[in-house]
C-alpha positions in Angstrom: -22.4 1.1 -0.1 -23.9 3.5 2.3 -22.5 3.9 5.8 -24.9 2.3 8.5 -26.8 4.6 10.6 -27.2 2.7 13.7 -24.4 2.0 16.0 -25.2 -1.6 16.2 -25.0 -2.0 12.5 -21.6 -0.1 12.6 -20.4 -2.4 15.2 -21.5 -5.4 13.3 -19.8 -4.4 10.2 -16.5 -3.6 12.0 -16.5 -7.1 13.2 -17.0 -8.3 9.5 -14.2 -5.9 8.4 -11.8 -7.3 11.2 -12.6 -10.9 10.2 -11.9 -10.2 6.4 -8.7 -8.6 7.3 -7.6 -11.5 9.6 -8.4 -14.0 6.8 -6.5 -12.0 4.2 -3.5 -11.9 6.7 -3.7 -15.7 7.2 -4.4 -16.9 3.8 -2.5 -14.4 1.7 -5.4 -14.5 -0.7 -9.1 -13.9 -1.0 -9.8 -17.7 -1.0 -12.2 -17.8 1.8 -16.1 -17.9 2.0 -18.7 -15.7 3.5 -19.5 -18.5 5.8 -16.0 -18.2 7.3 -16.3 -14.5 7.6 -19.6 -15.0 9.3 -18.2 -17.6 11.7 -15.1 -15.5 12.5 -17.0 -12.2 13.0 -19.9 -13.9 14.9 -22.3 -12.1 12.6 -25.0 -13.9 10.6 -24.6 -14.3 6.9 -28.0 -12.7 6.6 -26.6 -9.6 8.2 -23.7 -9.5 5.8 -26.0 -9.9 2.9 -28.1 -7.0 4.3 -25.0 -4.8 3.5 -23.3 -6.3 0.5 -24.6 -8.5 -2.4 -21.6 -10.9 -2.6 -18.1 -11.6 -1.2 -16.7 -9.7 -4.2 -18.5 -6.6 -3.1 -17.4 -7.2 0.5 -13.8 -7.3 -0.6 -14.1 -4.2 -2.6 -15.7 -2.3 0.3 -12.8 -3.4 2.6 -10.2 -2.5 0.0 -11.8 0.9 -0.4 -11.7 1.6 3.4 -8.1 0.3 3.8 -6.7 1.9 0.8 -8.2 5.3 1.8 -6.3 4.8 5.2 -3.1 3.9 3.4 -3.4 6.9 1.0 -3.7 9.3 4.0 -0.8 7.7 5.8 1.4 7.7 2.7 0.6 11.4 2.1 1.5 12.3 5.7 4.6 10.3 6.2 6.3 10.6 2.9 5.6 14.3 2.4 7.1 15.0 5.9 10.1 12.5 5.5 12.7 14.6 3.8 11.9 17.9 5.6 14.8 19.3 7.6 17.4 16.8 6.1 20.9 18.1 6.1 21.4 17.4 2.2 19.5 16.0 -0.7 20.9 12.6 -0.3 19.7 12.2 3.3 16.3 13.6 2.3 16.0 11.0 -0.5 17.0 8.2 2.0 14.3 9.4 4.4 11.6 9.5 1.5 12.6 6.0 0.5 12.5 4.7 4.0 9.1 6.1 4.7 7.4 4.9 1.6 9.1 1.5 1.7 8.2 1.1 5.4 4.5 1.7 4.6 4.6 -1.0 1.9 6.3 -3.4 4.2 4.1 -2.8 7.1 0.9 -3.4 4.8 2.3 -6.3 2.9 -0.3 -8.8 4.2 -3.1 -6.4 3.1 -1.7 -5.3 -0.2 -0.6 -8.7 -1.5 -3.9 -10.3 -1.6 -5.5 -7.3 -3.4 -2.6 -7.2 -5.9 -3.4 -10.9 -6.8 -7.3 -10.4 -6.8 -6.9 -7.3 -9.2 -5.8 -9.7 -12.0 -9.5 -10.9 -12.2 -11.4 -8.1 -10.7 -11.3 -4.8 -12.7 -12.8 -2.8 -9.8 -10.2 -4.0 -7.4 -7.5 -3.3 -9.9 -8.7 0.2 -10.7 -8.8 1.1 -6.9 -5.3 -0.2 -6.5 -4.1 1.9 -9.5 -5.7 5.0 -8.0 -3.8 4.5 -4.7 -0.6 3.7 -6.9 -0.9 7.0 -8.7 -1.6 8.9 -5.6 1.5 7.5 -3.9 3.6 8.2 -6.9 2.3 11.8 -6.8 3.3 12.1 -3.1 6.7 10.6 -3.7 7.5 12.9 -6.7 6.3 16.0 -4.8 8.5 15.0 -1.8 11.6 14.4 -4.0 11.2 17.6 -5.9 10.6 19.6 -2.8 13.9 18.1 -1.4 15.7 19.1 -4.5 14.4 22.6 -4.5 15.4 22.9 -0.7 19.0 21.9 -1.4 19.6 23.6 -4.7 19.5 20.4 -6.8 18.2 20.5 -10.3 15.7 17.8 -10.9 12.9 17.3 -13.5 9.5 15.8 -12.8 10.2 13.1 -15.5 13.4 12.0 -13.6 11.4 12.0 -10.3 8.7 9.9 -11.7 11.2 7.5 -13.1 13.1 7.2 -9.8 9.7 6.3 -8.2 9.1 3.5 -10.9 12.5 2.1 -10.1 11.9 2.3 -6.4 8.4 0.8 -6.5 9.2 -2.0 -8.8 12.1 -3.2 -6.6 10.0 -2.9 -3.3 7.0 -4.8 -5.0 9.5 -7.6 -6.1 11.2 -7.8 -2.7 8.0 -7.9 -0.7 6.4 -10.4 -3.3 3.1 -8.2 -3.5 0.6 -10.3 -5.4 2.9 -13.0 -6.5 4.6 -14.6 -3.5 6.9 -16.8 -5.6 8.9 -13.6 -6.4 9.3 -12.5 -2.9 12.9 -12.2 -1.7 13.2 -14.4 1.4 13.4 -12.3 4.6 16.7 -13.6 5.4 18.3 -12.9 2.0 19.4 -9.6 3.3 18.0 -7.3 6.0 15.4 -4.6 5.3 17.9 -1.9 6.3 20.3 -3.2 3.6 17.4 -3.2 1.1 16.7 0.4 2.0 20.3 1.4 1.5 20.3 -0.2 -1.9 17.1 1.3 -2.9 18.5 4.7 -1.8 21.6 4.3 -3.8 19.5 3.1 -6.8 17.1 6.2 -6.5 20.0 8.6 -5.9 21.8 7.4 -9.1 18.6 7.6 -11.1 18.1 11.2 -9.9 21.6 12.2 -10.6 21.8 10.5 -14.1 22.4 13.1 -16.9 
């Protein structure tokens, strides 16, 4: 979808985007109609159809915009997290906290798209691109921290550490499948980060 040229059109679509994000937050799914988006945004359905052909396309456009933002945020925050740490373990903890924090902060955005990806190949593919980009950022950050502190670490071990970390985060946050979410009062987020850090550290140090 091309970027609107007129400011009025840009403002109108910004309202549509805000309405979609609010509905995703409230419903936790993509189960809402374009009529609801129209009413929430104060923009006619005709105007929405002037930009996209369907609700599915609208959701894909919103996902692309939001995931682009998340990819940039992840690249900046995770890459910088371990720099200047006193040792490798502290650097690892900072990297885990940075990435985990991004997932938690954006849970209400990520979870609906995880679920929609089951039936929408384009949404699934876009999500996987962000997942792959995030893994690459995490792995580079961990490898850089290992090099800075004289720790021998292979790329394969760093990738596996990410897989363990990411899987545990996804389960705790219930991304895409709310029934698997760990209740917020089961243990504090800070405790989860401590457990994740220990798990990642053990994975990285395994022979």
